[in-house]
C-alpha positions as CSV (number, residue, x, y, z in Angstrom):
1,M,93.8,165.6,67.6
2,R,93.0,163.3,63.6
3,R,89.7,164.7,63.5
4,V,90.9,168.5,63.8
5,L,93.5,167.1,61.4
6,T,90.9,166.0,59.1
7,L,88.2,168.9,59.7
8,L,91.9,171.8,58.4
9,A,93.3,168.7,55.5
10,V,89.3,169.2,54.1
11,S,89.0,172.9,54.8
12,I,92.4,173.9,52.5
13,L,90.8,171.3,50.1
14,A,87.3,173.3,50.1
15,G,89.3,176.4,49.1
16,C,91.1,174.8,46.4
17,A,87.9,173.7,44.8
18,E,86.4,178.0,45.0
19,A,89.4,178.9,44.1
20,P,89.0,180.0,40.5
21,K,90.9,178.5,37.2
22,A,93.3,181.1,35.6
23,P,92.0,181.5,31.8
24,E,94.2,179.2,29.4
25,P,96.8,181.3,27.5
26,E,95.6,181.6,23.7
27,P,97.7,179.9,21.5
28,A,100.1,182.4,20.1
29,V,99.8,183.4,16.4
30,E,103.6,183.2,14.4
31,A,103.7,186.3,13.1
32,A,105.3,186.0,8.6
33,P,109.3,186.0,8.9
34,A,110.6,189.4,7.7
35,A,112.7,189.9,4.8
36,E,115.2,191.0,6.7
37,P,116.6,189.9,10.0
38,E,116.9,193.5,12.0
39,A,120.3,193.4,13.6
40,A,120.2,194.5,17.4
41,S,122.5,197.8,17.6
42,P,125.5,197.2,19.6
43,K,125.5,198.9,23.7
44,F,128.2,200.0,23.3
45,K,127.9,203.7,24.2
46,S,126.0,201.9,27.9
47,D,128.7,199.0,27.9
48,T,131.4,201.7,27.6
49,L,130.0,203.9,30.2
50,K,129.0,201.6,32.8
51,Y,132.8,200.6,32.7
52,L,133.8,204.5,33.1
53,A,131.3,204.9,35.7
54,G,133.5,206.4,39.0
55,R,137.0,206.6,37.2
56,N,139.2,209.5,36.5
57,L,140.0,209.6,33.0
58,K,140.7,212.9,30.8
59,P,141.0,212.5,27.1
60,Q,144.2,212.1,25.9
61,P,145.9,215.8,25.2
62,T,145.8,216.1,21.1
63,R,148.9,218.2,20.6
64,P,152.1,218.7,18.5
65,L,154.4,215.1,18.4
66,N,158.1,215.8,19.4
67,V,160.6,212.9,20.1
68,K,164.1,212.6,19.5
69,S,165.3,208.9,19.0
70,R,168.5,206.4,17.5
71,C,168.0,203.6,18.7
72,S,168.3,199.7,18.2
73,H,166.8,196.4,19.5
74,R,166.7,192.5,18.6
75,D,164.1,191.2,20.7
76,A,164.1,187.8,21.8
77,I,162.5,185.9,18.2
78,G,165.5,187.9,16.3
79,T,164.1,190.5,15.1
80,Q,166.6,193.4,14.3
81,T,164.9,197.2,14.4
82,R,166.9,200.2,13.8
83,L,165.0,203.4,13.7
84,E,166.3,207.3,13.6
85,L,163.5,209.4,14.1
86,L,163.1,213.3,14.6
87,V,160.1,215.1,15.0
88,K,159.7,218.7,16.2
89,D,156.2,220.2,16.3
90,A,155.1,217.5,14.2
91,L,156.7,217.7,12.3
92,V,158.9,214.9,11.1
93,K,162.4,215.7,10.7
94,T,164.1,212.4,10.2
95,F,163.0,209.6,9.8
96,S,165.0,205.8,8.4
97,A,163.9,202.5,9.6
98,Q,165.1,199.3,9.2
99,V,163.3,195.8,10.1
100,A,165.1,192.5,9.8
101,I,162.8,190.1,10.3
102,K,164.5,186.7,11.1
103,G,163.6,184.0,8.8
104,H,161.1,186.6,6.9
105,G,163.4,189.9,5.4
106,S,163.6,193.1,5.9
107,C,162.0,195.8,5.7
108,R,163.6,199.5,5.2
109,F,161.3,203.3,5.6
110,E,163.3,206.3,4.1
111,L,162.4,209.7,4.8
112,K,163.4,210.5,1.3
113,D,160.8,207.8,-0.1
114,F,157.3,209.8,1.6
115,E,155.8,213.3,2.0
116,Q,154.2,214.2,5.1
117,A,150.4,214.2,4.9
118,E,149.6,215.6,8.3
119,R,150.2,216.5,11.1
120,L,147.5,216.5,13.9
121,P,146.1,214.7,15.6
122,Q,148.7,212.2,14.3
123,A,151.6,212.6,12.2
124,L,151.2,211.1,8.8
125,L,153.7,210.0,6.9
126,R,152.2,208.7,2.6
127,H,154.7,207.4,-0.1
128,K,155.6,209.0,-3.0
129,S,155.0,206.0,-5.0
130,D,153.3,203.4,-3.9
131,K,150.0,205.7,-2.2
132,D,149.0,202.9,0.2
133,C,152.1,202.6,1.6
134,S,151.6,205.7,5.4
135,V,153.7,205.7,8.2
136,R,151.6,207.3,11.2
137,M,153.1,208.6,14.8
138,W,151.6,209.4,17.7
139,E,152.5,209.4,21.4
140,Q,150.7,207.6,24.4
141,G,151.6,208.2,27.5
142,S,155.0,208.2,28.1
143,Q,155.7,206.3,24.4
144,V,155.6,207.0,21.0
145,T,154.4,204.7,18.5
146,V,155.6,203.9,14.9
147,A,152.9,201.9,12.9
148,F,153.5,200.2,9.4
149,N,150.9,200.6,6.9
150,S,150.2,198.6,3.7
151,C,154.1,198.8,2.6
152,P,154.5,195.0,1.4
153,K,156.5,197.1,-0.9
154,S,158.7,198.4,1.5
155,C,159.7,195.0,2.2
156,E,161.8,191.6,0.8
157,G,160.0,188.3,1.4
158,Q,156.7,187.6,3.0
159,A,158.3,190.3,6.2
160,F,155.5,192.9,6.0
161,D,152.9,190.0,6.4
162,Y,155.3,189.9,10.4
163,L,156.1,193.4,10.5
164,W,154.7,195.1,14.2
165,P,155.0,199.3,15.1
166,V,157.7,200.4,17.0
167,V,157.6,201.9,20.5
168,V,159.5,204.4,21.2
169,D,159.8,206.1,25.2
170,A,159.5,209.7,24.4
171,R,162.0,210.2,26.9
172,S,164.1,208.0,27.0
173,G,164.4,207.2,22.6
174,R,164.4,203.5,23.6
175,C,163.2,200.7,21.0
176,H,161.3,198.4,22.6
C-alpha cells in the first residue's frame, strides 16, 4: 500500500514538473498623468430605471392648479402659519401668507406685492420690486405646495433662513 502511494505521489510530482510554466507578466508601463482627470458620468438614468422597473408609475399630469384655502396651523416647535389662497385655472386670485417663526421673526407675503409670471406647469409669482423673490405653487397628488424662494426682504430678522414651504390639502384646504 505504501508503495502504491509513493508511486502515485511521484507521478503527480512528475506531472507538475512537466507542466509548462506560465509566462511572467511584463512590468506595466505607467502612462503620463492626464492634465485633467476625467469625471465619471453619473449613472442616474440607469440607476433610476433599475429602481423603477416593474412599477406602474405614471408622470404627474400637467393641468391648471385649482385650490382654495383659508387656514391656520401651529407646528410642534411653535411656528404659526396663516394662509389665504384662491387659485382658479392656474390664475392666482387671492394670496396672503404670514409665517411667524418662534425666536426668529416673521414673514409676510401679499398678492398686491407680486405679479404672476407663469401659470403652467407651476403657478409662479414674482415680487414687483425684489425680482429675485418668487413664490411657486404646485400640485402633487392631493397636496398643494407653496414655496418661497430668495425672499429675505419679506421677512424680519433671520426668519427667512428658517422658512419652509406651506403644504395645503387640496381637498379640505387645511395647512400642514
